[in-house]
Residue, then its C-alpha position, 0 to 999 in steps of 0.5 A: m436472493a441467496m446469491a446476493s447474500r453470499a456476495r455481500d458476505a464475501v465483501d463485508m468481512p473483518i480484517d486487521f488494520l494498521a495505519f500510521t499518521s504523522d504522530r500515531k500508529i493505529s491498529g484494530r479491526i475494520m469491516l472490508a466493504d470492497d474487494r480490496l482495502s486499497d479500493m475501499l480507502n480510495a473511495v471514502t473520505r474517513l474511516v472509523i475504527r472501534d476499539a483501536m489501539v493507539d500508539e502516540l509516536n511522540d509520547e512515551r506513554a503506553p498505547r491506549l484503546a480508543d474509538v478513532t475517526i480518521a480522515i484518509g488524507e491524514m494516513l501517511v502509510v497503511v499496511g495492506t491487509g485482506p484479499r488482493g482481489s481476483e488474480r485473473l482480473r489483475k493486470k500484468w504490471l512492470k515493477r521498479r524498486a522505489s524509496v519514498g520519503i513521507g514525513r518521518f517515514v521512509v517506505e521502500g518496495d516494488l512500485g508497479y505501473p502498466s506494462d504499456e506505459s513508461l514511468p516518468e524519470s523524476e525525483d518529484p512524487a507529483v510527477v512520478l505518481a501523477n494520475r494515481d489514486l491517493l494511496v499508492p501500493l508498494t509490495d515486498a515493502t518496508i517502513t522505517y522511522d525514528r522514535f525517540g532516537t531509536v530507528f524502527e524498521e517493519s516489513y510487510e507484504t504490501i503497504l499503501f502510502n499517501r502520495s499527496r504527502a510524499g516529499w521525495i521519491d527515488v526509483a531504481q533503474e532495474v525493471f521486472l515483471e511478475e507473471l501470474s500463471d492462469d493455471d495456478a494463480a498462487a504461483s508466480r515467477t519474476r522475469y527480468i527485463k534487460d533494457f529499460t524501454n519497457t520491452i520484454a526481453d526474449 
């Protein structure tokens, strides 16, 4: 019984939340009900955020506090917060730098894919991201958008973007692999691949 309680406590934890819709920037605190934010959001249809700070991107009024219920499909970009999940259970994925256009937003970051698969060469997000979850992660990421003639660029360790709302994607040719040490999960090193056949160079 005590072990079950500890397991629930480890999962149900409050985390910061920040998401962009087509016309709003919404921030607040939510309860994480899964190992990772991406797992939780890809498993539900809507999210309730109590006492959220709502910033209307098409309005010059000051941000306001409100309780917000938002469909997951309305979220164009979500900032990845909270735990990343067990490093020992994470797969080694190849990565390529990618830029994606989603409405008013351009997101850029490292797009991961399994090392035993190839990434389709296309500018069509539906082709490149086929069979992915609705919210696709980019790491070492930026989000750029225009608001009343001023361009904003924000950087985050991880963002999740809505692949169903993406209009275009541009994927760099350079491939790299982030290797996680079993002895020190927090430490990592990046090994670059000299060709583009998904074969790791010696």
